[in-house]
N, C-alpha and C positions, 0 to 999 in steps of 0.2 A: 817093790816093783818087780814083777816077774820078767824073764828074759824076752818073752814075745812082746810084752807092752813096750819094754825099752827099745827093742829093735824097731817097733812101729814108730815110736817118737823120733828116733834117729832118722828114719826114712822121711818122715814128715818134715823135719827140720831141713834135711838136704833138699827136699822138693821145693820148700818155701825159699830157701836160699838160691836155688837155681832160678826160680820164677823171678826173684828180686834182681838177679844178675841179668836176666833176659830183658826185664823192663829198663834197667839202666843202659844196657847196650842199645836197645831200640830208641831210647830217648837220645843217646849220643848220636846215633845215625841220623835221626830226624833234625837234630841241631845242625849237623854238617850239611844236610840237604838244604835247610833254610838259609844257611850261610852262602852256599853256592848260588841259590836263587837271588839273594841280595846282590852278590857280585855280578850276576848276569845283568840285573836291572842297573846297577851302578856303572858297569862298563858301557852299557847303552848310553847313559848320560854322559860319560867321559867321551865316547866316540862322537856323538852327534849334537851335544848340548853343552859342552864344557864352557864355563864362565857365564852361563845364563841361569835363569831361575828353575827351569825344569825341562823335562824331555816330553816331546810329542812322539810316542813309540810307534806309531803307524807311519807317520810321514817322515820320521827319522830326523827330526830337527828340534832345536831349543826354542824356548819362548821366554819372554820377559813380561812380568806381571803388571808392573806399575810405570812403565816407560823408561826405567833405568834398572839395570840388574842389581839384585840384592842377594844373589847367591842363595836363594831359598832352599834348594836341594842340598848343596854342600853343607850348609850350616845345619840343616835339619838332620842330615844323615851322619854327621861327624861322630856323635856319641854312640850311634849303632855300631859303627865301625870299630870304635874302642872296645865295646863290650864283646864284639865278635872276635877280637884279637886280630883284626885286619890292620896290622901295623903299617905296612907300606902304603896302603890306600889312605889311612888316616893321616900319615905324614904328608902325602901329596896334597890332601884336602886342606890341612892345616896351612900349608905354603900358600895355596890359592886364596884361602880366606884372609890371611894376614898381608898378603901383598896386593889384593885386588878390592876387597870390601870396603866401600866408602859410603857414609850416610850423608855426605854433603852433596845432595842431588836435589834439584828443583822439581820433585815429584810428590804427589799426594798419595799417601799409603793408607790402608785401612789399619787403624791402631791395633784392634784386636788380633788380626792375623799376624802382624809384625811382632807383637808381644809374645804370643805363644810359640811362634816358630823361630824368630831370629833372636829376640832378647833371650828367651828361654834356652835356646841352643847355645848362645854365647856364654851364658852363666854356667851351664853345665860343662862346656868346653873348658872354661877356666877351672872349675872345681876338679875335673878329671885329670887335667894335664899340669895344672899349676902355672900355666902360661899367663903372665899378667897382661899381655896385649889383648887377649880375649876379654878381660874385665874392662880394659880401656875402651874397646869397641862397644861393649854393653853399656858403659856409663855414657858415652857420646850418644848412643841411640836413646837411652833412657832421658837424657836432657831434651833431645829433640822431640820426644813424644809428649813431654809434660804439658804443652798448651792444650791438649785435648781435654784436660780436666778444668779449664777455665770457663765452665758454664755456670749459670746462676745457681743450678742445683748441685754442682759438683759431679754430676753424671757426665761421663766423657763423650765428646762428640765422636762421630764415626771416623772421620778421616782427618789427617793432619799433613802439611807440607814439611818435609824433612829439612829443607833449608830456610823457609820463611816463617814457619810455625803457623801459617794460616790454616784454620779449621773449617770443616764443612760437614754438612749432613747431621741433622739432629734426630732423625727417625731411627731409633736404636732399639736394643732389646737386653733383657737381663743377662744373657750369656756374654754379650759384648761389654756390658758395664760391670759385670761381677766376676770376670775371669781374667783378672790382672794382678791380684795381690801376691800370688806365689812368685811371680817374676819381679815386680816392682819391689815387693818386700824383700826378696833375696838380694836385689841390687842395693837396697838400704842396708842390709846386714853386712854385705861384703865391702861396701865403700864407707860406711859410717855416716851416710847422708840420709836422715830420716824422711826427707820430703817425699821420696818415692813411696814409702810405706804409707805415709799419711794420705796421700792423694788417692792411692788405690784402695785403701781401707775405707775412706769416706765414700767412694763410689760404690763399694760393696754394701756398706750399711744403708746408703741412700736407696739403693735398689730394694733391700730388704724392708725398709721403712714404708715402701709403697705397696707392700703386699695387701691383699684384700682383708676384709673383716674376718674372713674364715681362714686366713693365713696362706692364700695362694698367690703365686706371681702370674701375671699375664705374659704375653709373648712379644709385646712391643709397646713402647712409650716414646715420648719426646724428651730429649735430654735437657732442652731449655726449660720446659715447664714441668716435666716429671709426670705429665698426664698420660694415661694409658690410651693406646690406640688399638691394640689387639688384645682382647680379653679371654682368649682361650688359654688354659692352663694345662700343662702336661710336662713330660720329662724329655721331650725331643728338642730338635734344633730351635735355637733362639732363647732356650732356657736352660738346657742340659747342663752345661759346664759351670753355670752359676751355682747349682746345688753341689756340684763336685768340689768347688773351691770353698764353699762354706765348711765342709768337713776337712778338706786337706789343709786349709790355712790353720785351723786348730791344731791339727796334727804336726805340721811343720814349725809353726811359730809359737805354739801354746797359747794362742789368743782365745781366751775363754769366751769373749763376746761372739766369735765365729762359731764355737761349739753350740752356744745358746741358739744362735740364729739357725744352725743346722737342726738341732732338735726340734725347734718350732715348725721349721719348714717341712721335714720329713714326715712329722706327724700329720700335718694337713695333707700332704701328697698321699700318704697311705690311707688317710680317711675318705678323701674324695675322689682320688684318681684310680685307686686300685679296683680291678675288675677281673671277673672270672667267666670265662666262656668255654663251654664243653670241657670243664675240668682244668682248663689251662689259665694260668695267672698272667695278667697284663696290667699295664697302666693306660687308662683311656685319657681322651682329651675332654676337659670339662670347662664350664663357665667359672672363671676365677672369683666371681662374686656370689654365686648360688651353689656352686658344686654340681650343677645339672650336667649330665653327660651330653657332649656334643658329637664326638666321633670315636668310634672303636678302631683306631688305627695305631700302628706301631711300626718301627722300621730301624735301619741301620744305626742311626745316631742314638736312638733310645736304648740300643743294646749295650751301652756303657753302664746301665744302671745296676745289673747284677754284680758287676765288680765294685761298685760304689757301696752297694748294700753289704757286700761281703766284708769289704774293708772296715766298714763302721760297726761290724759285729752282727748284723742281721743275716745270718748265713741261711735261714730257712727261707726267707723270702727270696734271697739271692739265688739259691738253688732252683726254687720254683720258677722264677722268672727266666733264668738261663735255659731251663728246659723248654720254655715257650720260644725263646730266641732260636734255639737249635732246631725246633720244628719249623720255625719261619724259614730258616736257612734251607732245610732239607726239602721243603716243599717244592722248591725250584732249582735246588742244587747250589744256589747262591742266594743270599738274602737280598730282597728288594729295598729300595730306599723308603718305600711306604707300603705297608701291608694292612689290608682290612681283615682283622682276625675274626670278626663276627661273620663276615661273608665268605671268608677264606679265598680272597682274591687280591691281586696285585692292584694297588692304588697308583703307584709310581714305580716303574720297573728298573730304574737305573741302579748300578752298583759302582760307586766311585772308588773302589779299592779301600773301603773303610776298614779301620782296625777294631771297632768298639767290641764286637762280639768275641774277638780273640782276646782282647784285653780283659774282658770279664772272666774268660776261661782261665786265664793266667792267675788272676786274683784268687778264684775259687780253688784252683789247684794249690797255690801256695799257702792259703789260709786253712783249707780243710785237709790237704794231703791226698785227696781222692784222685787217683790216677784216671778216673773216667773223664776228667777235664783235659787231661793230656791227649786221651783218644779223641775227644771232641775236637781239640785244637788241630790235631793231625788231619782230621777229615776236612776242616776248614782250609788248611794250607794245601792239601791235595787238589781241592776244588779250585782254589786260586790258581794253582799251576796248570790245571787242565783247561781252564776257560779264559784266563786273563794273560797267560804268558805270550809274548810276541817275540819276533826275532830280535828286536832291539831292546826289550824290557818287559814291562807289564802294562796292560791297558785296562781302562775302566770298561765296564759293560753298559752299553746304552739301554739293554733290555735284558733281565735276567731269564725271561722265558725263552727267548730265541738265542740268547748268548751272543748277540752282535756286539762287537767291540767298539769302543769310542776312543778317539785319538788324544788321550791324556793320561799322564802319570803324575799325579800330585806329589809334592815333596813328602807328605805325611805317609806315603806308602812305605818309604824307606826309614822315616822316623819312627813310625808307630806300628804299622801292620807287620813289617818284617821283624822289628824289634820284639814285639809281643809273641810272635810266632817262635822266635829264637829262644827267648827267655822261658817259655813253656817247657822246653826240653834240655836247656843248658844247666850247668851247675847253679843251684839255687843260691850259692854264696856270692854270685856276681852282684846281687842286689839284696841288701838287707833292708826289708820293708819297715823295720823299726826305726831306721834313721834316714831312710830316703823316701821322698815323695815324688812322684811323677807329676809333672804339670800336664795340662790336658793335651799336649803334643808329644807326650811320652819322654820328655827330657827329665832324667832323674836329677833331682835337686837334693843335695845332702845336707843335712842339718849340722853344719860345721861351726856355728857360732855358739 
Protein backbone atom coordinates (compact mmCIF):
# COMPACT_ATOMS: atom_id res chain seq x y z
CA UNK A 1 0.00 0.00 0.00
CA UNK A 2 1.52 3.34 -1.03
CA UNK A 3 1.72 6.28 1.37
CA UNK A 4 -0.91 8.35 -0.46
CA UNK A 5 -3.50 5.57 -0.21
CA UNK A 6 -2.63 4.95 3.43
CA UNK A 7 -3.06 8.64 4.24
CA UNK A 8 -6.41 8.67 2.45
CA UNK A 9 -7.62 5.68 4.47
CA UNK A 10 -6.52 7.31 7.71
CA UNK A 11 -8.38 10.50 6.80
CA UNK A 12 -11.50 8.49 5.84
CA UNK A 13 -11.42 6.60 9.13
CA UNK A 14 -11.05 9.85 11.06
CA UNK A 15 -13.93 11.38 9.12
CA UNK A 16 -16.18 8.38 9.76
CA UNK A 17 -15.24 8.42 13.43
CA UNK A 18 -16.06 12.12 13.68
CA UNK A 19 -19.42 11.57 11.97
CA UNK A 20 -20.24 8.76 14.39
CA UNK A 21 -19.32 10.92 17.37
CA UNK A 22 -21.51 13.70 15.99
CA UNK A 23 -24.48 11.31 15.64
CA UNK A 24 -24.02 10.09 19.21
CA UNK A 25 -23.79 13.63 20.54
CA UNK A 26 -26.91 14.67 18.62
CA UNK A 27 -28.84 11.66 19.91
CA UNK A 28 -27.78 12.46 23.49
CA UNK A 29 -28.94 16.05 23.04
CA UNK A 30 -32.32 14.96 21.72
CA UNK A 31 -32.74 12.46 24.57
CA UNK A 32 -32.18 15.30 27.03
CA UNK A 33 -34.70 17.48 25.21
CA UNK A 34 -37.33 14.73 25.33
CA UNK A 35 -36.62 14.26 29.04
CA UNK A 36 -37.13 17.99 29.63
CA UNK A 37 -40.45 17.92 27.78
CA UNK A 38 -41.59 14.90 29.77
CA UNK A 39 -40.80 16.85 32.95
CA UNK A 40 -42.71 19.85 31.64
CA UNK A 41 -45.81 17.73 31.09
CA UNK A 42 -45.38 15.80 34.35
CA UNK A 43 -44.95 19.00 36.36
CA UNK A 44 -48.19 20.26 34.84
CA UNK A 45 -49.91 17.15 36.14
CA UNK A 46 -48.30 17.57 39.57
CA UNK A 47 -49.30 21.22 39.82
CA UNK A 48 -52.88 21.03 38.59
CA UNK A 49 -54.02 17.38 38.68
CA UNK A 50 -52.15 15.55 41.46
CA UNK A 51 -54.06 12.49 42.66
CA UNK A 52 -56.45 12.44 39.72
CA UNK A 53 -56.37 10.35 36.56
CA UNK A 54 -55.05 13.01 34.25
CA UNK A 55 -54.50 16.61 33.25
CA UNK A 56 -56.67 19.01 31.27
CA UNK A 57 -53.77 21.19 30.06
CA UNK A 58 -55.73 24.19 28.80
CA UNK A 59 -58.13 24.60 31.71
CA UNK A 60 -55.35 23.54 34.13
CA UNK A 61 -57.23 21.04 36.22
CA UNK A 62 -57.45 17.30 36.75
CA UNK A 63 -60.08 14.81 35.68
CA UNK A 64 -61.31 11.41 36.86
CA UNK A 65 -62.30 8.86 34.22
CA UNK A 66 -64.58 6.40 36.01
CA UNK A 67 -66.05 8.23 39.00
CA UNK A 68 -63.21 7.35 41.35
CA UNK A 69 -59.49 8.07 40.86
CA UNK A 70 -57.31 5.22 39.67
CA UNK A 71 -54.16 7.32 39.22
CA UNK A 72 -54.00 6.49 35.53
CA UNK A 73 -51.32 9.07 34.74
CA UNK A 74 -48.97 8.26 37.66
CA UNK A 75 -49.22 4.50 37.10
CA UNK A 76 -48.80 4.89 33.34
CA UNK A 77 -45.87 7.32 33.61
CA UNK A 78 -43.91 5.61 36.39
CA UNK A 79 -41.73 3.31 34.29
CA UNK A 80 -40.99 6.15 31.85
CA UNK A 81 -39.50 8.05 34.79
CA UNK A 82 -37.39 5.04 35.74
CA UNK A 83 -36.07 4.67 32.19
CA UNK A 84 -35.27 8.39 32.03
CA UNK A 85 -33.40 8.27 35.33
CA UNK A 86 -35.82 10.66 37.02
CA UNK A 87 -35.19 9.20 40.45
CA UNK A 88 -36.80 11.88 42.61
CA UNK A 89 -39.95 12.02 40.49
CA UNK A 90 -40.20 8.23 40.42
CA UNK A 91 -39.85 7.97 44.20
CA UNK A 92 -42.55 10.60 44.74
CA UNK A 93 -44.84 8.79 42.29
CA UNK A 94 -44.18 5.46 43.97
CA UNK A 95 -45.23 6.92 47.33
CA UNK A 96 -48.44 8.31 45.81
CA UNK A 97 -49.38 4.99 44.19
CA UNK A 98 -48.62 2.82 47.22
CA UNK A 99 -50.35 5.15 49.67
CA UNK A 100 -53.40 6.16 47.63
CA UNK A 101 -54.28 3.65 44.92
CA UNK A 102 -57.20 1.40 45.85
CA UNK A 103 -59.41 -0.79 43.69
CA UNK A 104 -62.07 -1.26 46.36
CA UNK A 105 -64.34 1.26 44.63
CA UNK A 106 -67.94 0.93 43.50
CA UNK A 107 -67.13 1.98 39.93
CA UNK A 108 -67.57 0.31 36.55
CA UNK A 109 -64.39 0.42 34.48
CA UNK A 110 -63.48 -0.54 30.95
CA UNK A 111 -61.56 -3.79 31.26
CA UNK A 112 -59.32 -3.25 28.22
CA UNK A 113 -58.14 0.21 29.27
CA UNK A 114 -57.51 -0.77 32.88
CA UNK A 115 -55.60 -3.88 31.86
CA UNK A 116 -53.20 -2.18 29.44
CA UNK A 117 -52.67 0.97 31.54
CA UNK A 118 -52.97 -0.01 35.20
CA UNK A 119 -52.36 -3.76 35.34
CA UNK A 120 -49.54 -3.47 32.82
CA UNK A 121 -48.08 -0.47 34.62
CA UNK A 122 -48.13 -2.18 38.02
CA UNK A 123 -46.49 -5.34 36.69
CA UNK A 124 -43.68 -3.37 35.09
CA UNK A 125 -43.29 -1.25 38.24
CA UNK A 126 -42.84 -4.46 40.23
CA UNK A 127 -40.32 -5.89 37.78
CA UNK A 128 -38.27 -2.68 37.58
CA UNK A 129 -38.19 -1.91 41.30
CA UNK A 130 -38.62 -5.28 42.99
CA UNK A 131 -41.29 -3.71 45.21
CA UNK A 132 -43.73 -6.51 46.22
CA UNK A 133 -46.56 -4.06 46.96
CA UNK A 134 -46.84 -3.30 43.25
CA UNK A 135 -47.43 -6.99 42.58
CA UNK A 136 -49.98 -7.15 45.43
CA UNK A 137 -51.89 -4.28 43.82
CA UNK A 138 -51.70 -5.99 40.43
CA UNK A 139 -53.04 -9.25 41.87
CA UNK A 140 -55.88 -7.45 43.65
CA UNK A 141 -56.81 -5.74 40.40
CA UNK A 142 -56.52 -8.96 38.40
CA UNK A 143 -58.94 -10.77 40.73
CA UNK A 144 -61.45 -7.94 40.47
CA UNK A 145 -61.32 -8.03 36.66
CA UNK A 146 -61.84 -11.79 36.28
CA UNK A 147 -65.68 -11.64 36.11
CA UNK A 148 -65.42 -10.08 32.63
CA UNK A 149 -64.53 -13.51 31.27
CA UNK A 150 -67.71 -15.19 32.55
CA UNK A 151 -69.58 -14.99 29.27
CA UNK A 152 -70.98 -18.01 27.41
CA UNK A 153 -68.20 -17.68 24.81
CA UNK A 154 -65.29 -16.79 27.10
CA UNK A 155 -65.03 -13.46 25.27
CA UNK A 156 -64.83 -10.72 27.92
CA UNK A 157 -67.57 -8.23 28.61
CA UNK A 158 -66.53 -4.61 28.13
CA UNK A 159 -67.04 -3.22 31.66
CA UNK A 160 -66.78 -4.60 35.18
CA UNK A 161 -67.52 -3.10 38.60
CA UNK A 162 -64.36 -3.28 40.69
CA UNK A 163 -66.24 -3.84 43.94
CA UNK A 164 -69.25 -5.96 42.97
CA UNK A 165 -67.95 -7.77 39.90
CA UNK A 166 -71.07 -6.82 37.95
CA UNK A 167 -70.41 -6.84 34.21
CA UNK A 168 -72.02 -4.89 31.41
CA UNK A 169 -71.80 -4.17 27.69
CA UNK A 170 -71.46 -7.04 25.25
CA UNK A 171 -70.74 -5.07 22.05
CA UNK A 172 -66.98 -5.46 21.83
CA UNK A 173 -64.15 -5.95 19.32
CA UNK A 174 -61.01 -8.04 18.69
CA UNK A 175 -58.68 -5.42 20.19
CA UNK A 176 -60.55 -5.47 23.50
CA UNK A 177 -60.92 -9.25 23.64
CA UNK A 178 -57.48 -10.11 22.28
CA UNK A 179 -55.25 -7.58 24.02
CA UNK A 180 -55.13 -9.09 27.51
CA UNK A 181 -52.73 -12.03 27.54
CA UNK A 182 -49.45 -10.13 28.02
CA UNK A 183 -50.76 -8.61 31.24
CA UNK A 184 -52.85 -11.48 32.62
CA UNK A 185 -50.24 -14.00 31.50
CA UNK A 186 -47.47 -12.09 33.25
CA UNK A 187 -49.62 -11.92 36.38
CA UNK A 188 -49.90 -15.72 36.25
CA UNK A 189 -46.16 -16.14 35.79
CA UNK A 190 -45.32 -13.82 38.70
CA UNK A 191 -47.95 -15.16 41.14
CA UNK A 192 -48.03 -18.83 40.18
CA UNK A 193 -51.82 -18.67 39.64
CA UNK A 194 -52.53 -19.87 36.11
CA UNK A 195 -56.19 -18.80 36.07
CA UNK A 196 -55.25 -15.40 34.62
CA UNK A 197 -53.30 -16.91 31.72
CA UNK A 198 -56.04 -19.43 30.96
CA UNK A 199 -58.85 -16.86 30.89
CA UNK A 200 -56.99 -14.38 28.69
CA UNK A 201 -55.64 -17.10 26.39
CA UNK A 202 -59.14 -18.45 25.86
CA UNK A 203 -60.37 -14.95 24.96
CA UNK A 204 -57.56 -14.64 22.43
CA UNK A 205 -58.19 -18.03 20.83
CA UNK A 206 -61.96 -17.48 20.77
CA UNK A 207 -61.35 -14.22 18.92
CA UNK A 208 -59.12 -16.00 16.40
CA UNK A 209 -61.60 -18.86 16.02
CA UNK A 210 -64.20 -16.40 14.73
CA UNK A 211 -62.09 -15.24 11.80
CA UNK A 212 -63.73 -15.51 8.40
CA UNK A 213 -63.22 -18.31 5.89
CA UNK A 214 -60.49 -16.22 4.24
CA UNK A 215 -58.75 -15.62 7.56
CA UNK A 216 -59.78 -12.05 8.43
CA UNK A 217 -61.17 -10.55 11.63
CA UNK A 218 -63.99 -8.03 11.62
CA UNK A 219 -64.13 -4.94 13.80
CA UNK A 220 -66.93 -5.76 16.25
CA UNK A 221 -68.93 -8.66 17.66
CA UNK A 222 -71.13 -9.62 20.59
CA UNK A 223 -69.32 -11.14 23.57
CA UNK A 224 -72.26 -13.34 24.55
CA UNK A 225 -73.04 -14.83 21.16
CA UNK A 226 -69.74 -14.32 19.35
CA UNK A 227 -71.64 -13.10 16.29
CA UNK A 228 -70.09 -10.40 14.14
CA UNK A 229 -71.67 -6.95 14.13
CA UNK A 230 -69.13 -4.96 12.11
CA UNK A 231 -67.51 -6.79 9.21
CA UNK A 232 -64.89 -4.28 8.05
CA UNK A 233 -61.40 -5.78 8.36
CA UNK A 234 -58.28 -3.65 8.73
CA UNK A 235 -55.29 -2.98 11.00
CA UNK A 236 -56.73 0.08 12.76
CA UNK A 237 -58.68 0.74 15.94
CA UNK A 238 -60.85 -2.09 17.28
CA UNK A 239 -58.55 -4.70 15.69
CA UNK A 240 -54.99 -3.32 15.83
CA UNK A 241 -53.57 -4.61 19.12
CA UNK A 242 -55.19 -8.03 18.64
CA UNK A 243 -52.66 -8.65 15.88
CA UNK A 244 -49.92 -7.13 18.04
CA UNK A 245 -50.58 -9.58 20.87
CA UNK A 246 -50.69 -12.64 18.65
CA UNK A 247 -47.04 -12.11 17.81
CA UNK A 248 -45.87 -10.64 21.12
CA UNK A 249 -47.45 -13.38 23.24
CA UNK A 250 -45.44 -15.92 21.30
CA UNK A 251 -42.33 -13.81 21.81
CA UNK A 252 -42.92 -13.33 25.54
CA UNK A 253 -44.32 -16.70 26.59
CA UNK A 254 -43.07 -18.99 23.82
CA UNK A 255 -46.69 -19.98 23.16
CA UNK A 256 -46.51 -21.72 19.80
CA UNK A 257 -50.28 -21.51 19.31
CA UNK A 258 -49.98 -17.72 19.36
CA UNK A 259 -47.25 -17.89 16.71
CA UNK A 260 -49.44 -20.08 14.49
CA UNK A 261 -52.38 -17.68 14.90
CA UNK A 262 -50.10 -14.76 14.03
CA UNK A 263 -48.71 -16.45 10.92
CA UNK A 264 -52.18 -17.26 9.59
CA UNK A 265 -53.54 -13.81 10.42
CA UNK A 266 -50.76 -11.73 8.90
CA UNK A 267 -50.83 -13.84 5.75
CA UNK A 268 -54.52 -13.01 5.31
CA UNK A 269 -53.96 -9.31 6.08
CA UNK A 270 -51.15 -9.09 3.54
CA UNK A 271 -53.20 -10.91 0.93
CA UNK A 272 -56.42 -8.93 1.21
CA UNK A 273 -55.69 -5.59 2.92
CA UNK A 274 -52.35 -4.61 1.35
CA UNK A 275 -52.81 -1.74 -1.10
CA UNK A 276 -50.62 0.52 -3.24
CA UNK A 277 -51.61 3.98 -4.41
CA UNK A 278 -49.25 6.28 -6.33
CA UNK A 279 -46.34 4.05 -5.43
CA UNK A 280 -47.06 4.17 -1.66
CA UNK A 281 -47.82 1.06 0.40
CA UNK A 282 -50.85 1.01 2.74
CA UNK A 283 -53.37 -1.34 4.33
CA UNK A 284 -56.96 -0.74 3.20
CA UNK A 285 -60.27 -1.62 4.86
CA UNK A 286 -61.95 -4.61 3.28
CA UNK A 287 -64.93 -6.91 3.78
CA UNK A 288 -63.85 -9.68 6.16
CA UNK A 289 -65.76 -12.34 4.24
CA UNK A 290 -64.89 -11.49 0.65
CA UNK A 291 -61.74 -9.35 0.84
CA UNK A 292 -63.47 -6.71 -1.28
CA UNK A 293 -62.02 -3.25 -0.65
CA UNK A 294 -64.36 -0.87 1.20
CA UNK A 295 -62.28 2.16 2.23
CA UNK A 296 -58.82 3.45 1.38
CA UNK A 297 -58.18 5.11 4.72
CA UNK A 298 -55.32 4.91 7.21
CA UNK A 299 -54.50 6.85 10.37
CA UNK A 300 -52.71 7.33 13.64
CA UNK A 301 -53.66 4.01 15.19
CA UNK A 302 -52.71 2.04 12.08
CA UNK A 303 -49.21 3.55 12.27
CA UNK A 304 -48.22 0.90 14.82
CA UNK A 305 -48.07 -1.65 12.02
CA UNK A 306 -44.59 -0.88 10.62
CA UNK A 307 -43.16 -1.54 14.09
CA UNK A 308 -44.97 -4.85 14.41
CA UNK A 309 -43.90 -5.90 10.92
CA UNK A 310 -40.29 -5.03 11.74
CA UNK A 311 -40.42 -6.90 15.04
CA UNK A 312 -41.75 -9.99 13.27
CA UNK A 313 -38.96 -9.89 10.68
CA UNK A 314 -40.75 -8.33 7.70
CA UNK A 315 -38.52 -5.26 7.47
CA UNK A 316 -39.19 -4.63 3.77
CA UNK A 317 -42.93 -4.14 4.26
CA UNK A 318 -42.24 -2.30 7.51
CA UNK A 319 -39.96 0.22 5.81
CA UNK A 320 -42.40 0.77 2.94
CA UNK A 321 -45.33 1.32 5.28
CA UNK A 322 -43.33 3.64 7.53
CA UNK A 323 -42.52 5.81 4.50
CA UNK A 324 -46.25 6.09 3.88
CA UNK A 325 -46.88 6.96 7.53
CA UNK A 326 -44.21 9.64 7.39
CA UNK A 327 -45.79 11.10 4.25
CA UNK A 328 -49.18 11.14 6.00
CA UNK A 329 -47.60 13.01 8.94
CA UNK A 330 -45.74 15.49 6.74
CA UNK A 331 -48.83 16.26 4.64
CA UNK A 332 -50.24 18.36 7.50
CA UNK A 333 -47.26 18.66 9.84
CA UNK A 334 -48.92 16.19 12.24
CA UNK A 335 -50.78 12.99 11.38
CA UNK A 336 -54.59 12.99 11.32
CA UNK A 337 -56.63 10.35 13.10
CA UNK A 338 -57.95 9.23 9.73
CA UNK A 339 -56.49 9.98 6.30
CA UNK A 340 -57.95 9.11 2.90
CA UNK A 341 -54.77 8.12 1.08
CA UNK A 342 -56.51 7.70 -2.26
CA UNK A 343 -58.04 11.18 -2.23
CA UNK A 344 -55.10 12.69 -0.29
CA UNK A 345 -57.46 14.33 2.19
CA UNK A 346 -58.27 14.36 5.89
CA UNK A 347 -61.16 12.12 6.87
CA UNK A 348 -60.91 12.94 10.60
CA UNK A 349 -58.46 15.64 11.65
CA UNK A 350 -57.99 14.97 15.36
CA UNK A 351 -54.53 14.15 16.79
CA UNK A 352 -54.81 12.83 20.38
CA UNK A 353 -51.03 12.78 21.05
CA UNK A 354 -50.75 9.25 19.69
CA UNK A 355 -47.42 7.36 19.92
CA UNK A 356 -47.75 4.72 17.20
CA UNK A 357 -45.78 6.36 14.40
CA UNK A 358 -42.93 7.10 16.85
CA UNK A 359 -43.12 3.54 18.20
CA UNK A 360 -42.64 2.22 14.66
CA UNK A 361 -39.66 4.50 14.08
CA UNK A 362 -38.14 3.15 17.31
CA UNK A 363 -38.53 -0.49 16.30
CA UNK A 364 -37.22 0.12 12.81
CA UNK A 365 -34.18 1.97 14.16
CA UNK A 366 -33.39 -0.71 16.74
CA UNK A 367 -33.88 -3.59 14.32
CA UNK A 368 -32.20 -2.14 11.20
CA UNK A 369 -29.72 0.29 12.76
CA UNK A 370 -30.67 2.86 10.11
CA UNK A 371 -30.28 6.32 11.65
CA UNK A 372 -32.83 7.69 9.16
CA UNK A 373 -35.45 6.53 11.66
CA UNK A 374 -33.85 8.63 14.39
CA UNK A 375 -34.05 11.65 12.08
CA UNK A 376 -37.68 10.79 11.37
CA UNK A 377 -38.41 10.56 15.11
CA UNK A 378 -36.69 13.88 15.74
CA UNK A 379 -39.00 15.49 13.20
CA UNK A 380 -42.07 14.00 14.91
CA UNK A 381 -40.86 15.17 18.32
CA UNK A 382 -40.20 18.73 17.16
CA UNK A 383 -43.66 18.91 15.57
CA UNK A 384 -45.21 17.76 18.84
CA UNK A 385 -43.34 20.43 20.74
CA UNK A 386 -44.24 23.11 18.22
CA UNK A 387 -47.96 22.39 17.93
CA UNK A 388 -49.05 20.60 21.11
CA UNK A 389 -47.04 22.17 23.94
CA UNK A 390 -49.00 24.35 26.37
CA UNK A 391 -48.10 26.32 29.46
CA UNK A 392 -49.21 23.44 31.68
CA UNK A 393 -48.30 20.39 29.59
CA UNK A 394 -49.25 19.03 26.17
CA UNK A 395 -52.65 19.15 24.48
CA UNK A 396 -54.30 17.10 21.79
CA UNK A 397 -55.06 18.73 18.46
CA UNK A 398 -58.71 19.00 17.56
CA UNK A 399 -57.70 19.56 13.93
CA UNK A 400 -54.29 18.93 12.37
CA UNK A 401 -55.03 21.31 9.53
CA UNK A 402 -55.69 24.37 11.71
CA UNK A 403 -53.59 23.06 14.68
CA UNK A 404 -56.40 24.05 17.06
CA UNK A 405 -55.72 22.47 20.45
CA UNK A 406 -58.12 20.37 22.52
CA UNK A 407 -58.13 20.31 26.32
CA UNK A 408 -56.88 16.77 27.02
CA UNK A 409 -53.59 15.04 27.81
CA UNK A 410 -54.22 11.28 28.05
CA UNK A 411 -51.94 9.22 30.27
CA UNK A 412 -50.54 7.39 27.24
CA UNK A 413 -48.74 10.58 26.19
CA UNK A 414 -46.34 10.09 29.11
CA UNK A 415 -46.45 6.28 29.03
CA UNK A 416 -45.93 5.83 25.29
CA UNK A 417 -45.34 8.92 23.19
CA UNK A 418 -42.62 10.42 25.38
CA UNK A 419 -41.12 7.00 26.15
CA UNK A 420 -40.67 6.01 22.51
CA UNK A 421 -39.31 9.47 21.69
CA UNK A 422 -36.75 9.05 24.47
CA UNK A 423 -35.79 5.47 23.61
CA UNK A 424 -35.14 6.47 19.99
CA UNK A 425 -32.21 8.59 21.17
CA UNK A 426 -31.16 7.07 24.51
CA UNK A 427 -28.62 4.32 25.14
CA UNK A 428 -29.99 1.19 23.39
CA UNK A 429 -28.91 -0.96 26.34
CA UNK A 430 -31.81 0.49 28.38
CA UNK A 431 -34.10 -2.05 26.70
CA UNK A 432 -33.01 -5.45 25.43
CA UNK A 433 -35.62 -6.39 22.84
CA UNK A 434 -34.50 -10.03 23.07
CA UNK A 435 -35.89 -10.36 26.58
CA UNK A 436 -38.34 -7.47 26.89
CA UNK A 437 -41.76 -7.13 25.26
CA UNK A 438 -43.70 -3.87 25.39
CA UNK A 439 -47.41 -4.20 26.02
CA UNK A 440 -49.63 -2.05 23.86
CA UNK A 441 -49.34 0.79 26.41
CA UNK A 442 -45.50 0.64 26.15
CA UNK A 443 -44.98 -0.94 29.55
CA UNK A 444 -41.85 -3.10 29.19
CA UNK A 445 -42.43 -6.63 30.45
CA UNK A 446 -39.28 -8.66 31.09
CA UNK A 447 -39.29 -12.40 30.56
CA UNK A 448 -38.02 -13.13 34.08
CA UNK A 449 -39.57 -16.59 34.47
